[in-house]
N, C-alpha and C positions, 0 to 999 in steps of 0.2 A: 504494500500500500504506500502511495506517495505521501510526502510530508504535507501536513495541514497545519496552518497557523492555529494558535489557541482559540481565536474567535471562530474560525471555520469548524474546528473540532467541537466546540460547544454548540454551535448552530446545528451541526449534523446530529449530535446526540439528542438535541431538543426535538428535531424532526422525528427521529426514531421513537422517542418517548411519547410524543403526542399521538403518533400513529398507533403505537402499541397500546396506549391507554384507551384509545377509542375502540380498537378491535377487541381487547380483553374485556372491556365493559359490555360490548355487544354480544360477544360469543363465548366468553370464559376462556380460561387458559388452554384447555384441550381443543377448543374450536378454532384456534388461530395457528397458522403455519408461518414459518420464517419467510417462505415465498410470498405470502400475503402481505406481511409487514414490509418486505422489500418493494413489492409492486406498488403498494399504496403510499409508501413514504418517498419513493423515487431514489432510495439509497440501495446500492448493490448488496447482495447477500454477503460477499466477502468482507465488505466494510462493516456490516452489522456484526458478523462473526468476530472481526478484529476488535470491535469495541466491547462486545458483551459475551462472546464465546458460544452462546446458545440462546434458545428462546427462554429457558429458565433464567439465564443470566439477565436478560432484558427485564423479565418479570420481577426478579429480586431487586435489581437496580432501581426500577421504577418505584417499587414499594419503599425501599430504603431512602431514596432521595425525597420522595413525597412526605414520608413520616418525619424525616429530619427537618424539612422546611416548616411543617405545621408545628411540630414540637418546639423548635427553636423560636418560632414566632410567639407561641404561647408563653414560653419561659421568659422571653424578653418582656412581655406584658406583665407577667407575674412579679417582676423585679422593679416595676415602676412604682414610685412613691405616690400612690393614690389609694382611695378607699377600695375595699374588697368588691363592693358593688360596681364601682367604675371599672375595675379589672374585668369583671364578668361581662359588662357591657362591651368593653374593648375586644375581648375574646370572641364574643358573639358577632360583632361587626367584622372582625378578621375572618372568621369562618364563612360568613355570608359573602364577603368580598372574594375569597378564594373560590367559592362556588360559582360566582358570577364570572370571574376573570378566567377560570380554567374549567369549563364544564366537563370536558372529556376526562380530565384527571379526577374531578370530583365524583363523577359517575363511577369511574374505575374503583376509587377508594370506598365508595358506598357499597359496591358489590362485594368487597372483600369480607365484610362482616358476616355475610350469609353462609359461605362454606368454610368458615374459620376452623371448625373442629376436624374437617376432613382433608384439608389442604396441607400437605407436608411442607410445601414451599413456605406457607405462611407461618408455620409453627415457630420458625426461628425469629419471626418478627412479632410474635404474640406480646412479648414484654413491652416492646416499643409502642405497639398499638394501644396498650393500656396506659402509657405514660400521659397521654392527653387527659384521661380521666383523673389520673393522680394529680396533675397540675390544677385541675378544677377543684378537687378535694382540698388541696393545699390552700387555695385562695379562700374557699368557704371556711375552713378551719381558722384561717387568719381573721376572717370577719367575726367568727364566734369569740375568739380570744380577745379581740378589741372591743367587744360588746356591740358591734355593728349589727350582727345577726343574733337571734335568740339562742339561748344556751341549749335548747332542745332540738335545734336544727340538726339534721343528719347529713353530714357531708357526702357520704357515699351515695345515698339516695338522691340528694340534690344534684350531684354531678351526673348521675344516670338520667335524671329528668332533663337537665339542660342538654346533654348529648342527644337524647331522644328527640327533643324539640328541634335541635339543629338539623338532625337527619330528616325529620318530617318536612321542614320548610325547604331544605336542600332538594329533596325529591320533588317537591312541588315546583321549585324553580327549574329543575332539570327536565320537567315534563311539559314546560310551556315556553313560548318565545317572549311572553310578557314578563317584565321585571317585577318579581314579587318581593325579593329580599331588599331591605333598605336599612339605613341606620336607625330610622324611627321604629321599625319593627324590632330591631335588636334591643333598643332601649325599653320598649313596651314589654317584651318577653321577660327581661331581667327585673323590671319594675314589679310585674305580677309575682315572680318568684320571690323577690325581695320582701314583699308584703307577707308572703307565706312564711318566709324564714323568720319573720319577726312576730308571728302569732304566738 
């Protein structure tokens, strides 16, 4: 393979990622071939093999890079010196923004939760996939300790509720061309939960 500049290298990988995310979201891992990824991306099979080694390599790299991006975004928010409620609003806005900006990636990641227990490729990423929930729990615990949330609030349950609401609205957004997700919706969702956390 001929030399590629770092910019060209990044661009080529991005094209492969976008194509693979779209195909995996539509057909699942087993329903997609390297030939199909090559044809739809316009990147030759030898180039794809050079970067990723195999279809499984693309799948793993796609999961890893996506999870790292989401988790690092949430960790960054978790360290900002604002209230726990504001952090939850910011995380919700970030999740909505990612869904709108990268629908193929979002749909791909939404489909990962369904076959989690059966997919051996996903097993190695199970811990990372739950880090997002752990970050939410940490922020909710922070709110309980500061007195911002009621002492009876359950961080694990609240984190699952928030995650479930995110997924619900993300699926709605991915199923229509009309824009559903907004900063106002993110604020309203957390406000409703915030009132519940203080009951």
